[in-house]
N, C-alpha and C positions, 0 to 999 in steps of 0.2 A: 166668234174669235176672229179678229181682223189680222190676218197673217198673209205673207206672199204664199201662193200656191206653190208646194214643192214638186219636183219631179219625183214620181213614185216608181220604184223597181222591186219586183219580185227577185229575191236572191235565194240560192240554196243554203248558204252558210253565213254567218256573222262572227263576232269575236269570240263568243262562248257559246257552248250547246244550249244554254238556257236563253239566251238572247233572242227575242222574236222580231225585234225592229230596232231601228236607229236612225237618227237624223245626222246628215253630214253637212254642217252650215256652209263650208268652203263651196260645196257644189250645190245647195238647196236641193238636196236628194234625200227622200224618205225611202229607206230600204226595209223589207219585210220578208220572212219566211212563211210561206203559205203551207208549208208542210205540218203545222201543228193544227190544234183545234180552233176553228174560225173565232170564236168568241175571245179565245186568249189572244189571238191576232188583233182583233179588235181593240182589245184592252191596250196592247202593245202600240198600236197605231194612235190612239188617243194620247197615250203617254208621250210619244215623240212628238205629237202636234203641240202638245203643251209646252215641251221644249222650246218649240218655235217661237211661241207666244212669249215665252219667258225671255228669249233672247231679244225681242223686240221691246217689251214692255218693262222688264226688270233685269238687265243684263248683269247687274251686280250680284245677283243670286249665284252666277257662275265664279265669283272669285275664290280662289283657293279650292276650286272644283277637283276632285280627284276621279279619274277613270276607274271602271270597275275592275279592270285588270291590274291596278296599282293599290288596291287596299282589299279589305276583308269585306264581306257581304254586309255586315252589321254597320261599318262606317260608312259604306258606299250608299247605303239606304237612308241613313240618318242625315244625309245632306239635304239642305233646303230644297234645292232644284229637284231631288228625286223625290222628297216627301210632298211636294206640290205637284209633280207630275203624275205620281201615283194616286193621289187625292183626286185630281181631276179625272183621271181614267176612271177611278171608282165612281165618281158622280155620273159619268157618261154610262158606265155600264147599268148602273141601278136606275137611272131615268129613261135609258134608251132600250134596255134589255131586260130590266126587272131582275138582274142578277147582282149579288153583293160578291166582290172578289174575296177570297179568303186569305190571299198573301202567304200561302203555305211556304215554310222555310224562313220566314221573317220572325223575328223576336216580338214578344208582347209591346216592347217599348216602341219599335218601329210602327207596328200595327196602330197602336194608340196615336201617335204623331200623324199618321196617314188620316186616320177617322176624325180627328180633330180639325186637321186642314180641310178635309172633305166638307165638313159642316160649315166652316167658313165660307168655302167657295159656293155653297148653296145659298148662303145669306147675302153675298155679294151682288 
């Protein structure tokens, strides 16, 4: 993945209690919470790194993007940028750690889209 290396900061809190990492494009900063299970944090970092890649390689994916605080979990996770970032993180977790994320709390519709996109990423 060819991206500019972000500044990495460990933080105590992010926008929501379930958010483990975020990328702030204006500052090129990747923030993460280390108080959670390390593998969950690795997944979140991979997810946010994919957002950096998306911004460089397919910025159109963020047209009409809605932040998680401005919509429900279903609509947020059905956005192309989120499907792709979750799928990329899934591929990283499976290939790097031998673990398949379960995406607890997400609908079967969202999980299926993530799985299909993960298969496409593996084929690329």
